[in-house]
N, C-alpha and C positions, 0 to 999 in steps of 0.2 A: 516514549515520545518527548518526555522533557529532556532526555539525554540527546536525542536526535536534534532537537531545537537548539540545545546548547551547542552542539557541534556545528550547526549551520551558522549560528551567531558568531562563533569563534572564527570560522573561516571567512565569511562575508565581510567581517569588520577587519581582516588582516590581509585579504587578497585584493589585488587591483581589479577594477571592473573588467579589464582585458583578460587577466588570468582566470577570473571566475568564469567568464564567457568561454575560455578555452576548455575548461574542466566540464562544463555543460556540453560542449560539443562532443568531447572524447566520451562522455557518459551516454550520449545519444547514439554514438557509433557503436559502443560496446553493446548496446541493446540489440543491435541486429546480428552481432556476432555471437550472441548468447541463445538466439532463437533455436539452434539444433538441440540444445539441452532439453528442450520440452519434448522431443520425441521419446526419450526414455522416461523423463519425470512423469509425464501424463499417464502412461500406462503402468508405471510402477506403483503408483498410488492405488489404482484400481485392482491390480493383481495382488499385491500384498494384502490389502484389505480383505481380499476373497481367500486368503490362506495360502497363496502361492509363495514359495521360498525363492524369490528372485531378486532379493535386495542386493546381494553381493555382485551378481553379474550386472546388475544395473548401474552400480557405482563404477565398476571397471569400465563398462561401455561408455559412459559419459566422461570418464577420465580420458579415454582415448579421443573421443570427440573434442575435448577441451584442448588437448595438445595441438590438434590440427587447427582449431580456431585460433589459438594463440599464435601459432606459426604464421597463419595468414595475416593477422592483425599486425605482426611485427614486420612483415614484408610491406604491408600497406602503409606502415608508419611514416615512411618519408614523404611519399606524395601527399598523404593526408594532412601532415604537419606543415609542409612547405606551402600548401595551398592556402593556408591561413596565416603564414609567417610565424608559426609557434615553434617551440623548442621540441624536437623529436624525442628527447629524453622522456618528456611526459607521456607520450604515446607508448614507448617501450616499457616503462614502469607499469602502465595500465595493463600491459600484456599478462603480467603476473596475476592480475585479478581473475582472468578468465578461467584457469583451471579451478581457483578457489570458488567461483560463482557456480561452475558446472557441478562441482562436488556437494556444495551446499544445496542447490536445487534438488540433487538426487536425494540427499539426506532428509530434506524437508518433505519430499514424497513419502519416504519411509516413515517419518514422524507423523504425517497426516493419516496414514493408514493404520498406524499402531498406538502411538502416544502423542497426540496432537499438542499436548501442552509443552512438550520438549522444545518445539520451534519457538514458542513465546519466551521461555527461559533463555534460550540461546540468543534470542534477539536483545534481550537485556544485557547479556555478556558482550555482544557485538556493539551495542551503542555505548556502554561504559567504557570498553577498551578503545573505542574511536575517540571519545573525549579525552581520555588520559593521555593516549599517544599524541593527539592534536595539541594537548597542552604543552607537551614536551617540544615536538617538532615545529608547530605552527607559532604558538604563543612565546615560548622561551627561546628556542633557537632561531625563530623567525626564518624558517626554510621555504616559506611561501607554498606555491602549489606542489612543489616536490614533497614537502613534508605533509600536505593534505593527502596526497596519494598514498604515500607510505603508512599514514595513519590508518586509512581504509584497508590497506593489505594486511597489517597487523591485526586489525579487528576482525577481518574475515577469518584469519587464521585461528583466533581465539574462539570465534563462533564455531568454526568447523571441528576443533577439538572438543568443545563442549558437546555438540550434537553427536560426534563419533562415539564419545565415552558413554553418553546417556543411552545411545541406541545400540551399544555393542552386542547385546543379546538378541537384537532384532535383525542385525546384519548377518544373515546365514544364507544357506542354500548353496547349490553347486553351479558350475558354469553351464547354465541351460542355454545352449545355442538355439534351440527352438524358440525360446522366448524372445531372444534378441532378433531373430529372423522376423518373428510376427510383429515386434515393435517397428522394425525398419520397413516392413511391408505396408504398414499402416502409418507411415510418417506423416502423410498428408493430413491426417485427422488433428493431432496436436499442433502441427505446423499451422493449420487453418485457425485453431484457437488462439495460438500465441501471436500470430500476425494481426489479428483483429486489434490487439492493443496498441499496435504501432501506428495506426492511421492517426490518431490524436496528435502526433508529432507535427503534423501539417498545420496545426493551428498557429504554431510559432512562426512557421515560414509565412503564412498568410498575413499575420499581424505585422511582421517586420517588413514584408515586402510591400504591403499597401500603405503603411503608415510612415515607412522610412525611418522607423525608430524602434528602440528596444523597450522603451518605457511601458506601454501597454503590456508586454510580455512580463516585464519585471514585477508590475503591479499585480498581475493575475497570479504569478508564481509565488509571490510573497503571501498572498491570501491563501493559496492552496498548502502552504507550509502548515498553517493553523488548521485548515480544513482536514488535514490528514489526521489530526488528533481525534476528530469525530469518526473518520472511516476506520480508525483502529478498533472501534468498538465492534466492528463486523468480525474482527478475529476471533471473538468469543463464540462465534457460530462454526468455527473451524471443525469441531468434532462431529458436527452434523453430517458432513459429507460422508466419511467412512462408515458412520452408523447406518446410514441409509444404504450404502453399498452393501453392507453386511445384513440388510433387512430390517432397518429401523421402522419406527412407527410415527404416527402423527404426534404422539406424546413428546418424542424427541424434537420435533419441530417447534412445538409450543415452548419447550424449555429453552431451546436456542433463541427463539425470538425474544423471550423475557430477559435473557441475559444481554442480548444487544441493546434492547430498549433501556435497560437499567443503567447503561453508561452512555448510550448515544443521546438520550434526552438532556441530562444535565451538561454533558459536553457541549451540546449545540447551544444551549442557553448561555452557558458561560462564555463561549466564544463570542456570541452575539453582544452580550453586555461589555466584555472586556476587549472589543475590537481594536480600539485605538492604542491602549497601552501595550497590547500584545504585538501589533505592528511596529511599534517604537522600539521594540527589543531588537529588531533587525536593523533599522535606521529610522530615524524620526521622519525621513521623507516619505516612508511607506504608509504613514498614518492617512495620507490622502486616499489610500485604497480601502478604507474602512467599509464603504457601501459595497465594494466588490467582494470583501470578506463576508459580509452578511449574506449575500447570494451564494457564495461558495459554501458557506456552513449549512445552508438548506440542501445544496447538492450533495454535500458530503453525508448529511444525515440520510437522505434517500439511498445513497450508495451502500451505506452500512447495513440498511435493511435488505437491499437488493442482493447482497452477498449471501444471505440466508436463503433467498428465493432461488439463487443460482445453485446452491448446494441441493435444494430439493429437486430441482429439474434435472440435474446431471446425475445426482446420486442414485435416483430411482430408475435411471435408463439401464436396460439389460441387454442391449443389442450386441455388445461386445463379449457377452459370456460365452457364446457358441464357438468363438475362435475367430476365423477370418471373416472380415466384413467387407461386403461389396460396397462400391461407391453409391450405388442406389439405395442400399439399406441405410447406409451412413447419412445420406442426405435427408432421408425420412425420419432420422432419429433425432432425439433431443440433444445428442452430442453435437450435432451439426446446428441446432437451432440456436444455441447460446451464442457461439461466435457470429453467427449470422445476424442475431440482433444487435450485437456490438457494431458490426459492420454498418447496419442500418442506422443505428443511433449516431455513429460518428459521421456518416455521409451527411445525414440531415444536419448535424451540428456545423460541419464545414460548409455545406451548400448555403446554409443561412448566413454564417459568419462572413463569408468572402464579400457578397454584395453589400450588406449592411455597413461593414467595415469601410469599404470603398466610398460609399455614400456619405458617411459620418465624416471621413477624412477630407473629402473635397468640399463639405459644407463648413470646414473648419472647427469641427467639434473638439473640445479638449481631449488629449490622449487619455487621460484618467477616465473620461466618460466612455471612451472606446473599450477599455479594460472592463468597466461595469457592463457594458452592452455584451461583451463577450461572455461574461459570467451569466447574464440573463438567457443568452442564447443556449449556453450549455445546460442550464435549468429547464428550459423549454423542451430541449431534445431528449432530456433524461426522463421527464415525467411520463410520457406515453409508454415508453419501454418499460418503466418500472410497473405501471398499471397492468400491462399485458403479462409480465413475468409473475406478478402477484396472483392474477386471475388463474395463470397456467399452472402455477405451484399448488393452488388451492384444488384444482382438478385432479392433479397427480396424487397429492396427499391431502386428504380433507381435514386439515388442521383448523383450529379456532384461533381467531385473532385474540390476543390477551388483553381485551379492553380494560379489565379490572386491574391488571398489573400496571398498564400503561397509565391508568388514572393515578394509582398510588405513586408511580415514578414522577409523574407530573406534579402531584402535590408536594413531594419531597423537593422537586426542582424549583417550584415557586417559593418555598421557604429559602432555598439557596439564593434565588434571584433577589429576594428581599434583603438578604444578608449582603449580597454584593452591591445592591443600590445604597445600602447605608454605608458601606466602606469605600464605595468608588471615589468619593471626594478626597480621600486620602491618597489615591493612587496617582503617581506622577507620570506625565508623558514628557520624556526628555531625551536629548542626544546622549546623555550620560546614562549608560546602561546600568550602572551601579544604583543610580537613584530609581530607575524604573523597577529593577528586580527587588530592591530593598522594600518597596511599597506593594509590588504586585504579588510576589510569592506569599507573603503572609495572607494577603487577601484570599488568594486561591486556596490556601490551606484551611482558612476558616470556613470558606464556602464549601469545601469538601466535607468538612466535619459536620456542618449544618445539614447537608444532604444526607449523608449516611446515618446521622443520628435520627432525623425524621423518618428515613426510609425504615430503619430497624424498629421504629414504633408502630408503623403502619403496614408493614409487609411481612407476612409469614415466611415467604421464600427467601427473603434476604436474612432472616434470622436462622433459618436452617442452613443457608450457605454459610454463615458465620460459624455455626456449630460444626459443620464438616470441615471447614478450613482449620479450626482449632484442633479437631481430632486428627487431621492429616500432619500438622506440624508437631503435635505431641508424639505421634507415632514415629515421625522422622527423627 
């Protein structure tokens, strides 16, 4: 997360507003061309986790899909770029990302089914490579958006090499044409899942169209940069999905929830307290989005927990074990329920957002307040879906909420908050990023030390985790 933030800062401070907008536009378009990769990736995780040797054929299939997608994107580059007056070279360069993303999505599916920790390690390699190459191309050589895109391409290659090497023993099997036919015949299931995440793109369109300004979007996205640090806590529940597919128990859910809470609680409190200096890292103008960040932090905390609930709901579904699935059986299954809930949540969000944004704008409400209202609407639409998922997950797997663990994590977080309150007066909010980081990073470091020190004193699970980590590195 730190590396990702560093890259974002390096780019936002050296690209013009127009260049950064073009990049966001291209990224949104790429999202649609990446959708077909989910056809293979979705089923690959479920099949490999159940012992099927189909990893190799899955990679080859998605590679073919990626070449077709890259070709289509290249053909569409000219009309897409000329429509916004952008350099077509940017679009052609981004074509190179499509095969990389397709292969990475496939490797991630294999990792999720066999060695979930590999994706986390590869992400570190990706973020570090991205920062190092951006330092060369964007900061030193000042190649602008071209350098930013090249940095991402190189970083993807580094991540792909890392995952490929780490998973080399898991990428096996023969060219199972039957598996490919089954995946393609059931394409509508993963496509339905993947498409559910694309609806949220409309909030940008609504805000820009109704307010005739990109400021609310800019403030909202700036807040979400730091909200992502909290959501990353949900990654710790990634092993839960393959475990449940292979027949996991309520104990696995309890362990996953404890891991998520262990990092989500202090992350949320830290973001709430340090909202102003964090936002000033991007630009001091973003400090006015501090209240928006506070709401986004709460949304991100809920989403990190909801990721574990999704794993329980989908990981315990067995409707696809028998083979071919009829549309009727799919609609009645929990594989259909999750994307359906996402659609419902997004529709509620957008349906409330449009009229409220319109009313606030014609009333002359400040655009920063419109960004805040957008975050509040997002929180409002998230809560009922989270409550429903939590209750459903408990019916599917009767796990116990880790009240005692949450109390211990909260106790350690309060000690951390006290340390932050004492050190906050030394933190600088400035346009000069060096001044901000010089005071902010040591403060975060001290807070982390306080949190884990207190946690090790009060929590047995944390001490056991530390011992296991030591044993792992000693053996390595």
